[in-house]
C-alpha positions as CSV (number, residue, x, y, z in Angstrom):
1,M,43.1,170.5,-55.2
2,E,41.0,173.6,-54.7
3,H,42.8,176.9,-53.9
4,K,41.1,177.2,-50.5
5,T,42.0,173.6,-49.5
6,R,45.5,174.1,-50.7
7,T,45.9,177.3,-48.7
8,K,44.6,175.6,-45.5
9,A,47.1,172.6,-46.0
10,L,50.0,175.0,-46.5
11,S,49.0,177.0,-43.5
12,L,48.8,173.9,-41.4
13,L,52.2,172.7,-42.6
14,L,53.8,176.1,-41.9
15,S,52.2,176.2,-38.4
16,L,53.6,172.7,-37.7
17,A,57.0,173.8,-38.8
18,M,57.0,176.8,-36.5
19,V,55.9,174.6,-33.6
20,L,58.8,172.3,-34.2
21,G,61.2,175.2,-34.6
22,L,61.8,174.6,-38.3
23,M,62.0,177.2,-41.0
24,P,61.8,176.6,-44.7
25,G,64.9,174.8,-46.0
26,M,65.6,173.1,-42.7
27,S,65.0,169.5,-42.0
28,L,64.1,167.4,-39.0
29,T,66.5,164.5,-38.3
30,A,65.4,161.4,-36.4
31,Y,68.0,159.2,-34.6
32,A,67.8,155.5,-33.8
33,A,68.1,154.2,-30.3
34,T,71.6,153.3,-29.2
35,T,72.5,149.6,-29.6
36,T,75.4,148.2,-27.6
37,V,77.0,144.9,-28.7
38,T,79.9,143.3,-26.8
39,W,82.4,141.9,-29.4
40,N,84.7,139.1,-28.6
41,N,87.6,137.7,-30.7
42,D,85.5,134.7,-31.7
43,D,82.7,136.9,-33.0
44,I,84.9,138.0,-35.9
45,T,84.3,135.2,-38.4
46,G,83.4,134.9,-42.0
47,S,84.8,136.2,-45.3
48,G,84.5,139.3,-47.3
49,N,84.5,142.7,-45.7
50,S,81.9,142.5,-43.0
51,F,80.7,140.5,-40.0
52,S,77.6,140.7,-37.8
53,K,76.4,140.0,-34.3
54,D,73.1,140.7,-32.6
55,G,71.8,142.5,-35.7
56,V,74.8,144.9,-35.9
57,T,77.1,144.6,-38.9
58,I,80.6,146.0,-39.1
59,T,81.8,146.7,-42.6
60,A,85.4,147.6,-43.3
61,G,87.6,148.2,-46.4
62,S,89.7,145.1,-45.5
63,I,89.3,142.3,-43.0
64,D,91.8,139.6,-42.3
65,F,89.7,136.9,-40.8
66,D,92.7,134.7,-40.1
67,E,94.4,137.4,-38.0
68,K,91.1,139.0,-36.9
69,N,92.2,142.4,-38.0
70,F,90.0,145.0,-39.8
71,E,90.5,148.5,-41.1
């Protein structure tokens, strides 16, 4: 990349960072939309350490599927 082109690209990046309120070393974090799932006792099924409903998965260290307890 030519020096003049590189300088323009860097200038544009720094201008964008200032507009967004960012300084060098900072990052911009994006958050996903909130998803609400209503869980019922019968939704806790399966084996292993996770279960899912409506695209949301709950993973725990230990799940007792017979007693429907998880931690």
